[in-house]
BALOBA-1460 file (C-alpha; in Angstrom, 3 decimals):
// residues 378
<rec num="1" residu="m" x="-70.265" y="50.432" z="0.523"/>
<rec num="2" residu="i" x="-70.297" y="47.438" z="2.875"/>
<rec num="3" residu="k" x="-69.245" y="45.149" z="-0.002"/>
<rec num="4" residu="k" x="-66.295" y="47.413" z="-0.816"/>
<rec num="5" residu="c" x="-65.143" y="47.374" z="2.817"/>
<rec num="6" residu="l" x="-65.364" y="43.601" z="2.959"/>
<rec num="7" residu="l" x="-63.321" y="43.290" z="-0.261"/>
<rec num="8" residu="l" x="-60.698" y="45.705" z="1.082"/>
<rec num="9" residu="f" x="-60.504" y="43.793" z="4.389"/>
<rec num="10" residu="c" x="-60.007" y="40.464" z="2.554"/>
<rec num="11" residu="l" x="-57.265" y="41.995" z="0.408"/>
<rec num="12" residu="v" x="-55.448" y="43.277" z="3.503"/>
<rec num="13" residu="l" x="-55.624" y="39.828" z="5.104"/>
<rec num="14" residu="f" x="-54.299" y="38.199" z="1.920"/>
<rec num="15" residu="l" x="-51.332" y="40.604" z="1.659"/>
<rec num="16" residu="t" x="-50.595" y="40.218" z="5.355"/>
<rec num="17" residu="g" x="-50.457" y="36.435" z="4.931"/>
<rec num="18" residu="l" x="-48.052" y="36.754" z="2.035"/>
<rec num="19" residu="a" x="-45.833" y="39.050" z="4.057"/>
<rec num="20" residu="l" x="-45.807" y="36.679" z="7.003"/>
<rec num="21" residu="g" x="-45.120" y="33.677" z="4.722"/>
<rec num="22" residu="s" x="-42.070" y="35.343" z="3.163"/>
<rec num="23" residu="a" x="-40.752" y="36.909" z="6.367"/>
<rec num="24" residu="a" x="-37.094" y="36.340" z="7.174"/>
<rec num="25" residu="f" x="-36.100" y="34.015" z="9.988"/>
<rec num="26" residu="k" x="-33.018" y="33.701" z="12.171"/>
<rec num="27" residu="l" x="-30.217" y="31.099" z="12.040"/>
<rec num="28" residu="q" x="-27.427" y="30.529" z="14.555"/>
<rec num="29" residu="v" x="-23.966" y="29.208" z="13.582"/>
<rec num="30" residu="t" x="-23.305" y="25.908" z="15.419"/>
<rec num="31" residu="s" x="-19.914" y="24.952" z="13.943"/>
<rec num="32" residu="e" x="-16.587" y="26.475" z="14.959"/>
<rec num="33" residu="q" x="-16.636" y="28.445" z="11.716"/>
<rec num="34" residu="a" x="-19.171" y="28.727" z="8.879"/>
<rec num="35" residu="n" x="-18.412" y="29.654" z="5.269"/>
<rec num="36" residu="i" x="-20.774" y="32.042" z="3.472"/>
<rec num="37" residu="r" x="-20.492" y="31.044" z="-0.187"/>
<rec num="38" residu="e" x="-21.414" y="32.842" z="-3.380"/>
<rec num="39" residu="k" x="-23.618" y="29.992" z="-4.635"/>
<rec num="40" residu="p" x="-25.345" y="26.970" z="-3.015"/>
<rec num="41" residu="d" x="-22.390" y="24.695" z="-3.884"/>
<rec num="42" residu="i" x="-19.508" y="23.388" z="-1.718"/>
<rec num="43" residu="a" x="-17.082" y="24.284" z="-4.520"/>
<rec num="44" residu="s" x="-18.356" y="27.867" z="-4.786"/>
<rec num="45" residu="a" x="-16.173" y="30.817" z="-3.744"/>
<rec num="46" residu="i" x="-16.153" y="31.783" z="-0.039"/>
<rec num="47" residu="l" x="-17.400" y="35.347" z="0.489"/>
<rec num="48" residu="l" x="-17.116" y="35.507" z="4.291"/>
<rec num="49" residu="q" x="-16.333" y="33.308" z="7.308"/>
<rec num="50" residu="v" x="-18.326" y="33.779" z="10.516"/>
<rec num="51" residu="p" x="-17.606" y="32.294" z="13.993"/>
<rec num="52" residu="e" x="-19.752" y="30.020" z="16.144"/>
<rec num="53" residu="g" x="-22.771" y="31.687" z="17.728"/>
<rec num="54" residu="t" x="-23.237" y="34.310" z="15.002"/>
<rec num="55" residu="l" x="-26.876" y="35.080" z="14.148"/>
<rec num="56" residu="l" x="-27.722" y="35.140" z="10.448"/>
<rec num="57" residu="e" x="-30.867" y="36.416" z="8.731"/>
<rec num="58" residu="a" x="-32.194" y="33.784" z="6.305"/>
<rec num="59" residu="e" x="-34.612" y="34.631" z="3.503"/>
<rec num="60" residu="r" x="-35.345" y="31.165" z="2.154"/>
<rec num="61" residu="k" x="-34.028" y="27.612" z="1.874"/>
<rec num="62" residu="e" x="-32.846" y="26.002" z="-1.376"/>
<rec num="63" residu="g" x="-32.308" y="22.259" z="-0.925"/>
<rec num="64" residu="e" x="-29.555" y="21.870" z="1.732"/>
<rec num="65" residu="w" x="-28.621" y="25.571" z="1.626"/>
<rec num="66" residu="y" x="-30.020" y="28.712" z="3.285"/>
<rec num="67" residu="a" x="-29.941" y="32.032" z="1.434"/>
<rec num="68" residu="v" x="-28.734" y="34.502" z="4.078"/>
<rec num="69" residu="r" x="-28.038" y="38.193" z="4.498"/>
<rec num="70" residu="v" x="-25.093" y="39.335" z="6.630"/>
<rec num="71" residu="e" x="-24.350" y="42.890" z="7.729"/>
<rec num="72" residu="q" x="-20.632" y="43.548" z="7.131"/>
<rec num="73" residu="e" x="-18.479" y="45.459" z="9.614"/>
<rec num="74" residu="g" x="-17.621" y="48.041" z="6.967"/>
<rec num="75" residu="g" x="-21.314" y="48.596" z="6.313"/>
<rec num="76" residu="g" x="-23.697" y="47.281" z="3.732"/>
<rec num="77" residu="p" x="-25.356" y="43.864" z="3.461"/>
<rec num="78" residu="l" x="-23.768" y="40.767" z="1.951"/>
<rec num="79" residu="f" x="-25.915" y="38.059" z="0.377"/>
<rec num="80" residu="g" x="-24.771" y="34.443" z="0.140"/>
<rec num="81" residu="y" x="-25.474" y="30.818" z="1.058"/>
<rec num="82" residu="v" x="-24.672" y="28.671" z="4.108"/>
<rec num="83" residu="h" x="-25.014" y="24.880" z="4.393"/>
<rec num="84" residu="e" x="-27.671" y="23.554" z="6.776"/>
<rec num="85" residu="s" x="-25.127" y="21.379" z="8.640"/>
<rec num="86" residu="l" x="-23.357" y="24.505" z="9.952"/>
<rec num="87" residu="v" x="-26.408" y="26.312" z="11.430"/>
<rec num="88" residu="k" x="-29.649" y="25.777" z="13.290"/>
<rec num="89" residu="p" x="-32.878" y="27.779" z="13.063"/>
<rec num="90" residu="v" x="-33.525" y="29.999" z="16.054"/>
<rec num="91" residu="a" x="-37.187" y="30.107" z="15.014"/>
<rec num="92" residu="p" x="-38.447" y="27.290" z="12.729"/>
<rec num="93" residu="p" x="-38.975" y="28.613" z="9.183"/>
<rec num="94" residu="e" x="-41.983" y="26.382" z="8.530"/>
<rec num="95" residu="e" x="-45.446" y="27.377" z="9.611"/>
<rec num="96" residu="k" x="-46.822" y="25.517" z="12.576"/>
<rec num="97" residu="t" x="-49.588" y="23.033" z="11.843"/>
<rec num="98" residu="e" x="-52.767" y="23.851" z="13.707"/>
<rec num="99" residu="i" x="-53.894" y="20.806" z="15.656"/>
<rec num="100" residu="k" x="-57.622" y="20.641" z="16.060"/>
<rec num="101" residu="q" x="-59.238" y="19.071" z="19.078"/>
<rec num="102" residu="v" x="-60.190" y="15.502" z="18.369"/>
<rec num="103" residu="p" x="-63.766" y="14.576" z="19.303"/>
<rec num="104" residu="e" x="-64.023" y="12.227" z="22.281"/>
<rec num="105" residu="e" x="-65.542" y="9.465" z="20.201"/>
<rec num="106" residu="q" x="-62.599" y="9.506" z="17.756"/>
<rec num="107" residu="t" x="-59.940" y="7.112" z="19.041"/>
<rec num="108" residu="s" x="-57.288" y="7.324" z="16.298"/>
<rec num="109" residu="i" x="-55.079" y="10.295" z="15.381"/>
<rec num="110" residu="p" x="-55.482" y="11.467" z="11.792"/>
<rec num="111" residu="s" x="-52.542" y="10.357" z="9.651"/>
<rec num="112" residu="q" x="-51.664" y="13.926" z="8.618"/>
<rec num="113" residu="l" x="-51.067" y="14.802" z="12.303"/>
<rec num="114" residu="e" x="-49.011" y="11.729" z="13.203"/>
<rec num="115" residu="a" x="-45.495" y="12.524" z="14.397"/>
<rec num="116" residu="k" x="-42.812" y="12.149" z="11.724"/>
<rec num="117" residu="p" x="-39.186" y="11.277" z="12.485"/>
<rec num="118" residu="l" x="-36.804" y="14.184" z="12.130"/>
<rec num="119" residu="a" x="-34.487" y="13.964" z="9.144"/>
<rec num="120" residu="s" x="-30.845" y="13.626" z="10.193"/>
<rec num="121" residu="k" x="-28.455" y="16.396" z="9.235"/>
<rec num="122" residu="p" x="-25.779" y="15.537" z="6.654"/>
<rec num="123" residu="k" x="-22.449" y="15.195" z="8.360"/>
<rec num="124" residu="a" x="-19.727" y="17.736" z="7.629"/>
<rec num="125" residu="e" x="-16.681" y="16.380" z="5.827"/>
<rec num="126" residu="r" x="-14.377" y="14.708" z="8.366"/>
<rec num="127" residu="f" x="-11.661" y="13.201" z="6.165"/>
<rec num="128" residu="s" x="-10.952" y="11.935" z="2.666"/>
<rec num="129" residu="v" x="-9.030" y="8.976" z="1.208"/>
<rec num="130" residu="s" x="-7.020" y="9.188" z="-2.016"/>
<rec num="131" residu="l" x="-5.813" y="6.266" z="-4.131"/>
<rec num="132" residu="w" x="-2.833" y="7.008" z="-6.412"/>
<rec num="133" residu="l" x="-1.042" y="5.564" z="-9.454"/>
<rec num="134" residu="g" x="1.926" y="7.180" z="-11.162"/>
<rec num="135" residu="r" x="5.556" y="7.298" z="-12.240"/>
<rec num="136" residu="r" x="8.617" y="8.475" z="-10.356"/>
<rec num="137" residu="y" x="12.003" y="9.623" z="-11.645"/>
<rec num="138" residu="a" x="15.016" y="9.194" z="-9.341"/>
<rec num="139" residu="s" x="18.739" y="9.791" z="-9.777"/>
<rec num="140" residu="m" x="20.085" y="6.387" z="-8.533"/>
<rec num="141" residu="a" x="23.576" y="7.903" z="-8.964"/>
<rec num="142" residu="d" x="25.927" y="5.315" z="-7.384"/>
<rec num="143" residu="l" x="23.894" y="2.285" z="-8.499"/>
<rec num="144" residu="n" x="24.022" y="3.409" z="-12.135"/>
<rec num="145" residu="e" x="27.704" y="4.352" z="-11.914"/>
<rec num="146" residu="g" x="28.634" y="0.858" z="-10.707"/>
<rec num="147" residu="a" x="26.764" y="-0.877" z="-13.562"/>
<rec num="148" residu="k" x="28.439" y="1.351" z="-16.153"/>
<rec num="149" residu="g" x="31.875" y="1.049" z="-14.536"/>
<rec num="150" residu="l" x="32.029" y="-2.749" z="-14.760"/>
<rec num="151" residu="a" x="31.290" y="-2.563" z="-18.491"/>
<rec num="152" residu="q" x="34.338" y="-0.301" z="-18.888"/>
<rec num="153" residu="v" x="36.491" y="-2.746" z="-16.927"/>
<rec num="154" residu="y" x="35.631" y="-5.608" z="-19.321"/>
<rec num="155" residu="e" x="36.238" y="-3.357" z="-22.317"/>
<rec num="156" residu="y" x="39.764" y="-2.681" z="-21.059"/>
<rec num="157" residu="m" x="40.453" y="-6.320" z="-20.090"/>
<rec num="158" residu="l" x="39.286" y="-7.701" z="-23.461"/>
<rec num="159" residu="g" x="40.823" y="-4.937" z="-25.554"/>
<rec num="160" residu="a" x="37.602" y="-4.689" z="-27.546"/>
<rec num="161" residu="r" x="35.188" y="-1.816" z="-27.825"/>
<rec num="162" residu="g" x="31.739" y="-2.660" z="-26.516"/>
<rec num="163" residu="e" x="28.656" y="-2.544" z="-28.709"/>
<rec num="164" residu="g" x="25.600" y="-1.226" z="-26.936"/>
<rec num="165" residu="e" x="25.221" y="0.907" z="-23.828"/>
<rec num="166" residu="v" x="24.429" y="0.439" z="-20.184"/>
<rec num="167" residu="d" x="21.046" y="2.145" z="-19.777"/>
<rec num="168" residu="p" x="20.757" y="3.875" z="-16.382"/>
<rec num="169" residu="l" x="17.831" y="3.164" z="-14.075"/>
<rec num="170" residu="h" x="15.708" y="6.238" z="-13.398"/>
<rec num="171" residu="l" x="11.988" y="5.541" z="-13.866"/>
<rec num="172" residu="g" x="9.748" y="3.368" z="-11.743"/>
<rec num="173" residu="y" x="6.063" y="2.794" z="-11.043"/>
<rec num="174" residu="l" x="4.303" y="3.822" z="-7.861"/>
<rec num="175" residu="f" x="0.928" y="3.365" z="-6.228"/>
<rec num="176" residu="g" x="-0.251" y="4.546" z="-2.846"/>
<rec num="177" residu="v" x="-2.919" y="5.751" z="-0.461"/>
<rec num="178" residu="e" x="-3.345" y="9.016" z="1.439"/>
<rec num="179" residu="v" x="-5.717" y="10.136" z="4.206"/>
<rec num="180" residu="q" x="-6.487" y="13.867" z="4.290"/>
<rec num="181" residu="i" x="-7.956" y="15.578" z="7.375"/>
<rec num="182" residu="p" x="-9.358" y="19.154" z="7.128"/>
<rec num="183" residu="l" x="-7.971" y="21.693" z="9.582"/>
<rec num="184" residu="d" x="-10.160" y="24.485" z="8.188"/>
<rec num="185" residu="s" x="-11.655" y="25.384" z="4.812"/>
<rec num="186" residu="q" x="-8.244" y="25.726" z="3.108"/>
<rec num="187" residu="f" x="-5.652" y="23.831" z="5.202"/>
<rec num="188" residu="f" x="-5.456" y="20.015" z="5.309"/>
<rec num="189" residu="f" x="-3.190" y="17.537" z="7.113"/>
<rec num="190" residu="s" x="-2.273" y="14.337" z="5.237"/>
<rec num="191" residu="i" x="-0.808" y="10.935" z="6.099"/>
<rec num="192" residu="g" x="0.259" y="8.788" z="3.145"/>
<rec num="193" residu="a" x="2.212" y="5.719" z="2.072"/>
<rec num="194" residu="e" x="3.404" y="4.509" z="-1.339"/>
<rec num="195" residu="y" x="5.100" y="1.540" z="-2.942"/>
<rec num="196" residu="y" x="7.730" y="2.419" z="-5.557"/>
<rec num="197" residu="s" x="9.407" y="-0.151" z="-7.826"/>
<rec num="198" residu="g" x="11.803" y="0.087" z="-10.762"/>
<rec num="199" residu="e" x="14.435" y="-1.951" z="-12.605"/>
<rec num="200" residu="n" x="16.224" y="-1.776" z="-15.942"/>
<rec num="201" residu="s" x="18.134" y="-4.419" z="-17.889"/>
<rec num="202" residu="s" x="20.755" y="-3.708" z="-20.572"/>
<rec num="203" residu="s" x="23.630" y="-5.511" z="-22.339"/>
<rec num="204" residu="v" x="26.971" y="-4.720" z="-23.944"/>
<rec num="205" residu="s" x="28.667" y="-7.154" z="-26.361"/>
<rec num="206" residu="y" x="32.386" y="-7.414" z="-27.112"/>
<rec num="207" residu="d" x="33.403" y="-8.755" z="-30.529"/>
<rec num="208" residu="k" x="36.769" y="-10.545" z="-30.469"/>
<rec num="209" residu="g" x="36.785" y="-11.895" z="-34.003"/>
<rec num="210" residu="s" x="35.814" y="-15.540" z="-33.708"/>
<rec num="211" residu="s" x="34.161" y="-15.131" z="-30.275"/>
<rec num="212" residu="r" x="31.621" y="-12.750" z="-28.854"/>
<rec num="213" residu="d" x="31.387" y="-11.997" z="-25.131"/>
<rec num="214" residu="l" x="28.353" y="-10.469" z="-23.449"/>
<rec num="215" residu="y" x="28.000" y="-8.297" z="-20.328"/>
<rec num="216" residu="t" x="24.495" y="-7.960" z="-18.809"/>
<rec num="217" residu="t" x="23.430" y="-5.743" z="-15.915"/>
<rec num="218" residu="k" x="20.083" y="-5.145" z="-14.163"/>
<rec num="219" residu="p" x="19.937" y="-2.610" z="-11.314"/>
<rec num="220" residu="g" x="16.691" y="-2.384" z="-9.325"/>
<rec num="221" residu="v" x="15.061" y="-0.561" z="-6.447"/>
<rec num="222" residu="r" x="12.059" y="-1.025" z="-4.132"/>
<rec num="223" residu="a" x="10.944" y="1.689" z="-1.713"/>
<rec num="224" residu="i" x="8.076" y="2.441" z="0.691"/>
<rec num="225" residu="p" x="7.893" y="6.157" z="1.618"/>
<rec num="226" residu="v" x="5.611" y="7.149" z="4.524"/>
<rec num="227" residu="s" x="4.758" y="10.854" z="4.510"/>
<rec num="228" residu="l" x="3.273" y="13.586" z="6.712"/>
<rec num="229" residu="s" x="2.300" y="16.786" z="4.916"/>
<rec num="230" residu="l" x="0.239" y="19.987" z="4.948"/>
<rec num="231" residu="s" x="-1.840" y="21.164" z="1.976"/>
<rec num="232" residu="y" x="-3.118" y="24.678" z="1.278"/>
<rec num="233" residu="y" x="-5.861" y="25.246" z="-1.309"/>
<rec num="234" residu="v" x="-4.937" y="28.471" z="-3.105"/>
<rec num="235" residu="l" x="-8.095" y="27.957" z="-5.213"/>
<rec num="236" residu="p" x="-11.037" y="25.554" z="-4.688"/>
<rec num="237" residu="y" x="-9.411" y="23.143" z="-7.173"/>
<rec num="238" residu="v" x="-5.648" y="23.934" z="-6.861"/>
<rec num="239" residu="y" x="-3.429" y="23.232" z="-3.841"/>
<rec num="240" residu="a" x="0.217" y="23.385" z="-2.772"/>
<rec num="241" residu="k" x="1.682" y="20.788" z="-0.417"/>
<rec num="242" residu="a" x="4.885" y="20.319" z="1.593"/>
<rec num="243" residu="g" x="5.920" y="17.569" z="3.969"/>
<rec num="244" residu="l" x="8.411" y="15.042" z="5.267"/>
<rec num="245" residu="d" x="9.010" y="11.454" z="4.103"/>
<rec num="246" residu="y" x="10.640" y="8.530" z="5.836"/>
<rec num="247" residu="t" x="11.501" y="5.890" z="3.257"/>
<rec num="248" residu="f" x="12.321" y="2.208" z="3.705"/>
<rec num="249" residu="a" x="14.345" y="1.230" z="0.623"/>
<rec num="250" residu="r" x="16.154" y="-1.736" z="-0.887"/>
<rec num="251" residu="c" x="18.416" y="-1.579" z="-3.940"/>
<rec num="252" residu="a" x="19.752" y="-4.492" z="-5.966"/>
<rec num="253" residu="y" x="22.385" y="-5.131" z="-8.638"/>
<rec num="254" residu="f" x="23.025" y="-7.966" z="-11.080"/>
<rec num="255" residu="y" x="26.183" y="-8.299" z="-13.204"/>
<rec num="256" residu="r" x="26.800" y="-11.209" z="-15.579"/>
<rec num="257" residu="f" x="29.732" y="-11.740" z="-17.939"/>
<rec num="258" residu="q" x="29.323" y="-14.586" z="-20.419"/>
<rec num="259" residu="k" x="31.918" y="-16.107" z="-22.733"/>
<rec num="260" residu="p" x="31.095" y="-18.768" z="-25.339"/>
<rec num="261" residu="d" x="32.171" y="-21.538" z="-22.943"/>
<rec num="262" residu="s" x="31.836" y="-20.015" z="-19.426"/>
<rec num="263" residu="w" x="30.180" y="-17.325" z="-17.348"/>
<rec num="264" residu="q" x="30.420" y="-15.507" z="-14.005"/>
<rec num="265" residu="e" x="27.892" y="-13.355" z="-12.210"/>
<rec num="266" residu="w" x="27.369" y="-11.193" z="-9.140"/>
<rec num="267" residu="e" x="24.014" y="-10.620" z="-7.489"/>
<rec num="268" residu="g" x="23.527" y="-8.421" z="-4.469"/>
<rec num="269" residu="q" x="21.037" y="-6.383" z="-2.507"/>
<rec num="270" residu="a" x="21.193" y="-3.870" z="0.349"/>
<rec num="271" residu="s" x="18.612" y="-1.969" z="2.371"/>
<rec num="272" residu="s" x="18.279" y="0.964" z="4.753"/>
<rec num="273" residu="g" x="16.016" y="3.931" z="5.518"/>
<rec num="274" residu="g" x="16.243" y="7.697" z="5.412"/>
<rec num="275" residu="l" x="14.413" y="10.983" z="5.986"/>
<rec num="276" residu="g" x="13.621" y="13.359" z="3.126"/>
<rec num="277" residu="y" x="11.188" y="16.082" z="2.122"/>
<rec num="278" residu="q" x="8.682" y="16.749" z="-0.630"/>
<rec num="279" residu="i" x="6.996" y="19.780" z="-2.228"/>
<rec num="280" residu="s" x="3.998" y="19.347" z="-4.536"/>
<rec num="281" residu="l" x="1.468" y="21.165" z="-6.677"/>
<rec num="282" residu="g" x="-1.871" y="19.455" z="-7.205"/>
<rec num="283" residu="a" x="-5.285" y="19.780" z="-8.822"/>
<rec num="284" residu="d" x="-8.585" y="18.524" z="-7.374"/>
<rec num="285" residu="w" x="-11.557" y="18.266" z="-9.771"/>
<rec num="286" residu="k" x="-14.821" y="17.426" z="-8.028"/>
<rec num="287" residu="f" x="-17.164" y="15.553" z="-10.372"/>
<rec num="288" residu="l" x="-19.512" y="13.983" z="-7.786"/>
<rec num="289" residu="s" x="-20.679" y="15.260" z="-4.405"/>
<rec num="290" residu="h" x="-18.071" y="13.191" z="-2.528"/>
<rec num="291" residu="v" x="-15.643" y="12.078" z="-5.254"/>
<rec num="292" residu="s" x="-12.852" y="13.998" z="-6.985"/>
<rec num="293" residu="i" x="-10.215" y="13.302" z="-9.622"/>
<rec num="294" residu="v" x="-6.810" y="14.430" z="-8.333"/>
<rec num="295" residu="a" x="-3.413" y="14.866" z="-9.997"/>
<rec num="296" residu="e" x="-0.154" y="15.879" z="-8.344"/>
<rec num="297" residu="l" x="3.379" y="16.817" z="-9.467"/>
<rec num="298" residu="s" x="5.986" y="16.442" z="-6.709"/>
<rec num="299" residu="y" x="9.695" y="16.912" z="-6.137"/>
<rec num="300" residu="r" x="11.245" y="14.687" z="-3.489"/>
<rec num="301" residu="h" x="14.717" y="14.926" z="-2.014"/>
<rec num="302" residu="l" x="16.170" y="11.806" z="-0.407"/>
<rec num="303" residu="q" x="19.668" y="10.315" z="-0.022"/>
<rec num="304" residu="i" x="19.914" y="6.949" z="1.764"/>
<rec num="305" residu="s" x="23.271" y="5.714" z="3.084"/>
<rec num="306" residu="e" x="24.479" y="2.985" z="5.460"/>
<rec num="307" residu="l" x="23.035" y="0.326" z="3.142"/>
<rec num="308" residu="e" x="23.627" y="-3.201" z="4.421"/>
<rec num="309" residu="g" x="23.014" y="-6.473" z="2.624"/>
<rec num="310" residu="e" x="24.625" y="-9.465" z="0.938"/>
<rec num="311" residu="n" x="26.460" y="-10.422" z="-2.246"/>
<rec num="312" residu="f" x="26.421" y="-13.764" z="-4.129"/>
<rec num="313" residu="y" x="29.124" y="-14.694" z="-6.615"/>
<rec num="314" residu="r" x="28.695" y="-17.680" z="-8.986"/>
<rec num="315" residu="e" x="30.683" y="-19.273" z="-11.806"/>
<rec num="316" residu="s" x="29.741" y="-21.758" z="-14.513"/>
<rec num="317" residu="d" x="32.108" y="-24.425" z="-13.089"/>
<rec num="318" residu="g" x="30.037" y="-24.586" z="-9.897"/>
<rec num="319" residu="y" x="32.070" y="-22.314" z="-7.669"/>
<rec num="320" residu="n" x="30.094" y="-19.816" z="-5.591"/>
<rec num="321" residu="s" x="30.630" y="-17.576" z="-2.590"/>
<rec num="322" residu="h" x="28.557" y="-15.395" z="-0.287"/>
<rec num="323" residu="e" x="29.391" y="-12.429" z="1.908"/>
<rec num="324" residu="e" x="27.417" y="-9.997" z="4.035"/>
<rec num="325" residu="g" x="28.341" y="-6.420" z="4.702"/>
<rec num="326" residu="k" x="27.841" y="-2.841" z="3.503"/>
<rec num="327" residu="l" x="27.319" y="-1.470" z="0.029"/>
<rec num="328" residu="y" x="30.470" y="0.368" z="-1.096"/>
<rec num="329" residu="i" x="31.420" y="2.434" z="-4.110"/>
<rec num="330" residu="f" x="35.130" y="2.409" z="-4.938"/>
<rec num="331" residu="h" x="37.366" y="3.092" z="-7.941"/>
<rec num="332" residu="i" x="39.987" y="1.007" z="-9.738"/>
<rec num="333" residu="t" x="42.349" y="2.003" z="-12.517"/>
<rec num="334" residu="t" x="42.235" y="0.288" z="-15.919"/>
<rec num="335" residu="n" x="45.080" y="1.922" z="-17.824"/>
<rec num="336" residu="g" x="47.018" y="3.524" z="-15.014"/>
<rec num="337" residu="k" x="45.243" y="6.856" z="-15.531"/>
<rec num="338" residu="d" x="41.438" y="6.567" z="-15.615"/>
<rec num="339" residu="l" x="39.531" y="5.621" z="-12.471"/>
<rec num="340" residu="v" x="36.452" y="3.472" z="-12.976"/>
<rec num="341" residu="p" x="33.681" y="3.224" z="-10.289"/>
<rec num="342" residu="l" x="32.395" y="-0.144" z="-9.038"/>
<rec num="343" residu="v" x="29.576" y="-0.899" z="-6.584"/>
<rec num="344" residu="f" x="29.493" y="-4.119" z="-4.519"/>
<rec num="345" residu="v" x="28.454" y="-5.368" z="-1.094"/>
<rec num="346" residu="r" x="31.664" y="-6.174" z="0.780"/>
<rec num="347" residu="a" x="32.209" y="-7.718" z="4.201"/>
<rec num="348" residu="k" x="35.266" y="-5.449" z="4.719"/>
<rec num="349" residu="k" x="36.262" y="-2.074" z="3.406"/>
<rec num="350" residu="p" x="37.686" y="-2.486" z="-0.129"/>
<rec num="351" residu="s" x="41.210" y="-1.312" z="0.670"/>
<rec num="352" residu="e" x="43.279" y="-3.835" z="-1.341"/>
<rec num="353" residu="a" x="45.954" y="-2.778" z="-3.840"/>
<rec num="354" residu="g" x="44.637" y="-0.959" z="-6.891"/>
<rec num="355" residu="v" x="41.523" y="0.357" z="-5.076"/>
<rec num="356" residu="y" x="41.081" y="4.089" z="-4.645"/>
<rec num="357" residu="d" x="38.590" y="6.427" z="-2.973"/>
<rec num="358" residu="y" x="36.303" y="3.884" z="-1.328"/>
<rec num="359" residu="q" x="33.240" y="5.090" z="0.609"/>
<rec num="360" residu="d" x="29.734" y="4.033" z="1.581"/>
<rec num="361" residu="a" x="27.465" y="3.948" z="-1.462"/>
<rec num="362" residu="e" x="24.332" y="6.092" z="-1.429"/>
<rec num="363" residu="l" x="20.933" y="5.376" z="-2.925"/>
<rec num="364" residu="s" x="19.710" y="8.661" z="-4.392"/>
<rec num="365" residu="l" x="15.915" y="8.750" z="-4.690"/>
<rec num="366" residu="s" x="15.748" y="12.494" z="-5.373"/>
<rec num="367" residu="g" x="13.626" y="13.480" z="-8.357"/>
<rec num="368" residu="l" x="10.165" y="14.195" z="-9.721"/>
<rec num="369" residu="s" x="7.006" y="12.125" z="-9.534"/>
<rec num="370" residu="l" x="3.670" y="12.483" z="-11.301"/>
<rec num="371" residu="r" x="0.643" y="10.692" z="-9.914"/>
<rec num="372" residu="a" x="-3.118" y="10.725" z="-10.404"/>
<rec num="373" residu="g" x="-6.114" y="9.036" z="-8.810"/>
<rec num="374" residu="i" x="-9.422" y="9.545" z="-7.053"/>
<rec num="375" residu="r" x="-10.274" y="11.164" z="-3.711"/>
<rec num="376" residu="i" x="-13.328" y="9.989" z="-1.750"/>
<rec num="377" residu="r" x="-14.692" y="12.294" z="0.968"/>
<rec num="378" residu="f" x="-16.426" y="11.013" z="4.110"/>
């Protein structure tokens, strides 16, 4: 009988120890807001958000995550995971180590009882940096119209139909950088800058029997947009973005007309700045703990006017001239009926005889862009 009682007593002690070892412990939210996620993963779905100071009941710890139980206002428990950087234990979950009294003759502390430095908490994400590469389509309306118009003027003057076409400039390359700052779990504020560059060369030839004349044009553009924007993550890996851009831009033109024994050419550039807006849809694929692959499709609206610069005119016999002024678009008539557009930098308004409908030229950078890169979180 005594043996049975002893066995029963030992069993009770053993079960009591197990119960104490697996007992739940309390956590307190230390951040402004903590996300309770479905799985122990930063990309996992958010089940609930709780404010600072909330007490949570934790059942266990898995790596950097606590498995917690939260009583919902509507009733019923909710089970999920919270990251250790957002909470602190109210009562330490580990069992306390019993320190035995060291005999007087022992002068050194046993190594298993020596104090260990506390492991530092991983920092919450503060910001991220994205590096981009891509392509951008822009209208370039007036710049393209001027290059095409001069080809029509030579066709009329020579009385010969041109072979070939003036290809408009639309596409350019871009690369940039963007800093993203979290406002909460779904909203982010971004500051970015890009460099955009594009040019396109084309030629039209005029066959006059024994001679062949050639017209060459090469419009170009360089732009640096600086942007402020807000992003909203509709899903953990999909976001929508809207913002404002201020763009510093410079456009350039080059026209050359070459005969068998002579040539003449115009080369000019003009610059200015303007305010526009952008709307974007992006994807963010996280493949490492702090690194993502990102891709973004954007529409940007921007019209830049008041372009100022200079024009150089040169001829094969050595004559050349230079003038500074504004970039104008104006029309001249070739056959008394059709008006042909031209674009040049002029020191004065082009109001001479035969010129119609002159106005300041605009650089239209409205259009779509597609870019991709990597995002590094800190």
